[in-house]
C-alpha positions in Angstrom: -7.9 -13.5 23.6 -9.9 -10.4 24.6 -7.9 -10.0 27.8 -4.7 -10.2 25.8 -5.8 -7.5 23.4 -7.1 -5.3 26.2 -3.7 -5.5 27.9 -1.9 -4.5 24.7 -4.3 -1.5 24.3 -3.6 -0.4 27.8 0.1 -0.3 27.0 -0.6 1.6 23.7 -2.8 4.1 25.6 0.3 5.9 26.8 1.4 6.7 23.3 2.3 10.2 22.3 0.4 11.9 19.5 1.1 15.1 17.6 -0.6 18.4 18.7 -1.8 18.7 15.1 -5.2 17.3 14.4 -6.2 16.8 18.0 -9.9 17.7 17.4 -10.0 15.7 14.1 -8.6 12.1 14.1 -5.1 12.9 15.4 -1.7 11.8 14.1 -1.6 9.0 11.5 1.2 6.5 12.1 3.1 5.6 9.0 2.2 2.1 7.9 4.8 -0.5 8.7 5.8 1.1 12.0 8.2 -1.7 13.1 11.7 -0.9 14.4 13.2 -2.4 11.2 11.0 -0.3 8.9 11.6 2.8 10.9 15.4 2.3 10.7 15.2 2.6 6.9 12.9 5.5 6.8 9.7 3.4 6.7 10.7 2.1 3.2 10.9 -1.5 2.2 7.4 -2.9 2.0 8.5 -4.8 -1.0 11.4 -6.5 0.8 10.8 -10.1 1.7 12.3 -12.3 4.5 11.3 -14.2 7.6 12.1 -11.3 9.9 10.2 -8.6 8.0 6.8 -9.4 9.5 3.4 -8.2 8.3 3.1 -5.2 6.1 -0.2 -3.4 6.5 0.3 -1.8 3.1 1.5 -4.9 1.3 0.0 -8.2 2.6 1.3 -10.1 -0.4 4.9 -10.1 0.8 4.4 -12.5 3.6 3.7 -15.3 1.1 7.5 -15.6 0.7 8.0 -16.3 4.5 9.3 -19.8 5.3 9.3 -19.6 9.1 6.9 -18.6 11.8 7.7 -15.0 13.0 6.6 -13.0 16.0 7.4 -9.2 15.9 6.9 -6.9 18.9 7.7 -3.1 18.7 8.1 -0.4 21.3 8.6 3.4 20.9 10.1 6.0 23.2 9.2 9.4 21.8 10.2 13.0 22.7 8.3 15.8 20.9 8.3 19.5 21.1 5.5 21.7 19.8 5.6 25.5 19.4 3.0 28.1 18.4 3.1 31.8 19.1 4.1 32.0 22.8 3.1 28.4 23.7 5.6 25.6 24.1 5.1 21.9 25.0 7.5 19.1 25.4 6.4 15.5 26.0 8.1 12.1 26.5 6.1 9.0 26.1 6.3 5.2 25.7 4.1 3.2 23.4 3.7 -0.2 21.7 2.7 0.8 18.1 2.4 -2.7 16.6 2.8 -6.4 16.9 2.3 -9.2 14.4 2.5 -12.9 14.0 2.8 -14.9 10.7 2.3 -18.6 10.1 3.7 -20.1 6.8 1.7 -23.1 5.6 3.8 -24.2 2.6 1.8 -24.5 -0.6 -1.3 -23.3 1.2 0.0 -19.8 1.7 0.8 -17.8 4.8 -1.6 -16.5 7.4 -0.8 -13.6 9.7 -2.4 -11.3 12.3 -1.4 -7.8 13.3 -2.5 -5.3 16.0 -1.4 -1.7 15.3 -2.3 1.8 16.2 -3.4 3.7 13.1 -4.4 7.1 14.5 -3.7 8.7 18.0 -4.3 12.0 19.8 -2.9 12.6 23.3 -2.4 15.7 25.4 -2.8 16.8 29.0 -1.9 20.3 30.2 -2.8 22.7 32.9 -2.8 26.5 32.2 -2.9 29.2 35.0 -2.9 32.9 35.2 -2.7 34.2 38.7 -3.1 37.9 37.7 -6.3 37.2 35.8 -7.4 34.6 38.4 -8.3 31.9 36.0 -7.1 28.4 35.3 -7.9 25.7 32.7 -7.2 22.0 32.2 -7.3 20.3 28.8 -7.0 16.6 28.1 -7.3 14.5 24.9 -7.0 10.8 24.7 -7.9 9.1 21.5 -6.6 5.9 19.8 -7.8 4.1 16.7 -6.5 0.5 16.7 -6.8 -2.1 14.0 -6.8 -5.9 14.3 -5.6 -7.0 10.9 -5.8 -10.7 9.8 -3.9 -11.3 6.5 -3.5 -14.0 4.0 -1.1 -14.4 1.1 -0.2 -17.1 -1.4 2.3 -17.6 -4.2 0.8 -18.5 -7.6 1.2 -22.2 -8.4 2.7 -21.8 -11.9 4.3 -18.4 -11.4 6.1 -18.8 -8.0 7.8 -15.3 -8.2 4.3 -13.7 -8.0 2.1 -13.6 -4.9 -1.3 -12.2 -4.0 -2.4 -11.0 -0.6 -5.4 -9.6 1.2 -6.1 -8.2 4.6 -9.2 -7.1 6.6 -8.8 -4.1 9.0 -11.2 -4.3 12.0 -11.3 -0.9 13.8 -11.7 -0.4 17.5 -10.9 2.5 19.9 -12.2 5.4 21.9 -12.1 9.2 22.1 -12.1 11.3 25.3 -11.7 15.0 25.7 -12.1 17.1 28.8 -11.9 20.9 28.9 -12.2 22.4 32.4 -12.3 26.1 33.3 -11.8 27.2 36.9 -13.6 29.9 38.7 -13.2 33.4 37.1 -13.6 36.3 39.4 -12.0 38.9 37.2 -15.3 40.7 36.5 -16.4 40.8 40.1 -15.7 43.7 42.4 -13.3 42.8 45.2 -15.7 43.6 47.9 -18.2 41.2 46.4 -15.8 38.4 45.5 -16.6 36.5 48.8 -20.0 35.8 47.5 -18.9 34.0 44.3 -18.7 30.2 44.2 -15.6 28.3 43.5 -17.1 26.1 40.8 -15.2 24.5 37.9 -17.0 24.1 34.5 -16.1 21.0 32.5 -17.0 20.1 28.9 -16.5 16.3 28.9 -16.8 14.3 25.6 -16.5 10.5 25.2 -17.2 8.1 22.4 -16.1 5.0 20.5 -14.7 4.5 17.0 -16.0 2.0 14.5 -16.7 1.7 10.7 -20.1 2.7 9.4 -22.2 -0.2 7.9 -19.2 -2.5 7.6 -17.2 -4.8 9.9 -13.9 -3.8 8.3 -12.1 -2.2 5.4 -9.8 -4.2 3.1 -6.4 -4.1 1.4 -5.4 -6.1 -1.7 -1.8 -6.5 -3.0 0.3 -8.2 -5.7 4.0 -8.7 -5.3 6.8 -9.8 -7.8 10.0 -11.1 -6.3 12.9 -11.4 -8.8 16.5 -12.3 -8.3 17.6 -8.7 -8.0 14.4 -6.6 -7.7 11.1 -6.9 -6.0 8.0 -4.8 -6.6 4.5 -4.5 -5.1 1.3 -2.6 -5.8 -1.6 -2.4 -3.4 -5.1 -0.9 -3.1 -6.9 -0.1 0.2 -10.6 0.4 0.0 -12.3 3.7 1.2 -14.3 3.6 4.4 -16.2 5.8 6.8 -15.2 6.2 10.4 -18.1 6.6 12.8 -17.6 8.3 16.1 -20.7 8.6 18.3 -19.9 11.1 21.0 -21.7 11.9 24.3 -21.3 15.6 25.4 -21.7 16.3 29.2 -21.4 19.8 30.7 -20.4 19.4 34.4 -20.2 21.6 37.4 -17.3 20.7 39.7 -17.8 17.0 38.7 -20.9 17.0 40.9 -23.8 18.0 38.7 -24.2 17.2 35.0 -26.7 18.9 32.6 -28.7 16.7 30.3 -26.1 15.0 28.0 -26.3 15.5 24.2 -25.2 13.0 21.6 -23.7 13.5 18.2 -22.3 11.1 15.6 -19.6 12.5 13.3 -18.7 10.6 10.2 -15.2 10.8 8.6 -14.8 9.6 5.1 -11.3 8.0 4.7 -10.4 7.8 1.0 -8.9 4.9 -0.9 -5.2 4.5 -0.8 -2.8 3.4 -3.6 0.7 2.3 -2.7 3.7 0.9 -4.5 7.3 0.2 -3.8 10.5 -1.4 -5.0 13.5 -3.2 -3.3 16.6 -3.6 -5.4 19.3 -6.0 -4.1 23.0 -5.4 -4.9 25.6 -8.1 -4.3 23.1 -10.2 -2.4 23.3 -8.3 0.9 22.8 -4.6 0.0 19.3 -3.3 -0.5 18.1 0.0 -1.9 14.4 0.7 -1.6 11.7 3.3 -2.2 7.9 3.4 -1.3 5.1 5.7 -2.2 1.5 5.8 -0.7 -1.2 8.3 -1.8 -4.8 9.2 -0.9 -7.0 11.9 -2.3 -9.0 13.6 0.4 -12.1 15.5 -0.9 -14.0 16.2 2.3 -13.1 18.2 5.4 -13.3 16.6 8.8 -15.9 17.4 11.4 -14.2 18.3 14.7 -15.3 17.3 18.1 -15.8 21.0 18.8 -18.5 21.5 21.5 -18.7 24.4 23.9 -16.8 27.7 24.0 -17.1 28.3 20.2 -14.4 25.8 19.2 -13.5 25.3 15.5 -16.0 23.1 13.8 -13.9 21.7 10.9 -10.4 20.6 10.0 -9.5 21.3 6.4 -7.9 18.5 4.5 -5.5 18.0 1.6 -4.3 15.1 -0.5 -1.9 13.1 1.7 1.1 11.1 0.5 4.2 9.5 1.9 7.5 9.0 0.0 10.2 6.9 1.7 13.7 5.9 0.6 16.0 3.5 2.5 19.0 1.4 2.5 19.7 -1.9 4.4 22.8 -4.1 4.5 21.6 -7.6 5.6 23.6 -9.5 8.2 25.3 -12.7 7.4 23.3 -15.8 8.2 26.4 -17.8 9.0 26.6 -18.2 12.8 30.4 -18.5 12.8 31.0 -15.2 11.1 32.0 -12.3 13.3 29.2 -10.6 15.2 29.6 -7.3 13.4 29.2 -9.1 10.1 26.0 -10.8 11.3 24.5 -7.5 12.2 22.1 -5.6 9.9 22.6 -1.9 9.2 19.9 0.5 8.0 19.3 4.2 7.1 16.5 6.1 5.4 14.4 9.2 5.1 10.8 10.2 4.4 8.5 13.1 3.4 4.9 13.0 4.4 2.1 15.4 3.4 -0.5 15.1 6.2 -4.2 14.9 5.7 -4.4 18.3 7.6 -4.2 21.2 5.2 -0.8 22.9 5.0 1.0 20.4 7.2 4.0 18.4 6.1 6.6 16.2 7.8 10.2 15.5 7.0 12.1 12.8 8.9 15.2 10.5 8.8 16.4 7.5 10.7 19.3 5.1 11.2 19.1 1.6 12.7 20.7 -1.8 13.3 19.6 -5.4 13.9 21.4 -7.4 16.6 21.2 -11.2 16.3 20.5 -13.1 19.5 21.5 -16.7 19.3 21.4 -19.2 16.5 17.6 -19.6 16.0 17.0 -16.3 14.3 15.9 -14.1 17.1 16.8 -10.4 16.5 16.7 -7.2 18.5 16.1 -4.2 16.2 17.0 -0.7 17.2 16.3 2.5 15.3 16.7 6.2 16.1 14.5 8.6 14.2 13.9 12.4 14.1 12.4 15.1 12.1 10.1 18.1 11.9 6.4 18.8 11.2 5.9 22.1 9.4 2.8 24.2 8.9 1.8 27.5 7.3 -1.4 27.7 9.3 -1.5 29.8 12.5 -4.1 27.4 14.0 -1.6 24.5 13.9 1.6 23.7 15.7 5.2 23.4 14.4 6.8 20.4 15.9 10.2 18.6 16.2 10.5 15.0 17.3 13.0 12.4 18.1 12.3 8.7 18.9 13.9 5.4 19.7 12.2 2.2 18.5 13.0 -1.3 19.8 11.8 -4.4 18.1 12.0 -8.0 19.2 11.7 -10.6 16.4 11.4 -14.3 17.1 11.7 -16.8 14.3 11.1 -20.5 14.4 9.9 -23.6 12.7 6.9 -24.5 14.8 5.6 -28.0 14.6 9.1 -29.4 13.8 11.6 -31.1 16.1 14.7 -29.1 17.2 17.3 -29.3 14.5 15.0 -29.8 11.6 
């Protein structure tokens, strides 16, 4: 199991992250980052069905699953960041999430998910031949969560379910800042005597939760004939990031390392959502999630007088979406068995004065008779900021999801 998780983390390590919040905790992935969810603007945590998979916001919805489901998701992302005279464009591939659910009849439904909650990634080389200096900067940080979930429908009120999940945090942070030799202040006749030494500020550390093995989410869901609703609460927790600082000379000599532990208080989250079904196959949905940040975040900072704090604000996400479900009759036309999606979202980041607006379209392509589906979504948007210290960004991404559905433990045809 550990080797399997390690392989998945290696794939995820190539994920792109926003330029915003690099020295804090990076970019937060919107919960429910599957291809199907992305295709409807990340709305629909109240929607039930065997192909919906686990919701990290609403664990209660999986209680209505009747078949085992495996969901794998992949993301191709192109992002452009601009600030003053600086411009960066990146193209990256990642695996944001995967999940597996096991319905157990009257005993409820168990599931497990692995997803990337926060990420920060950047690698650039800057040179100025006139001033005779060069610099290299690299960030690589990922906070993953292994999330076991359990949900059950109430015995005498079958349209209501309760669910809970535990979020076990893992991950690491690495940052390297390297400055090449600077001879700009040395007379030309004396430059021969200067050394060609690179100075590097290297920082590395792991992520975990202070004093607890995990943090937790609790949810209740109502599924009616036409409308479904959910409400969830996620507990607050403190991220602990113990960092070792090493100042290096040309990667050969290292001064005595120093150690610092920064603690980041993540506030509680409240979330709710509705899915309204029209004429059986048409779904209109909306979700809201909100957290009240009341503390700024300690940055990695370090040498060269880097900024010590990232100011925060209350963050929330509002998503609206539409989905037309495909026909489950195999003999209907292929176009009628396809699922069609569209949606949009607005997100207020945890970083002060940063907001995000995005939209998406998507489709689900049935593969065979047993319920396997290939989901495709195309998303795009902008991240806006009023702060000169942050970046304005535009992004476009393609998500692919493979959903396998089956009745494990039963003979073929049952």
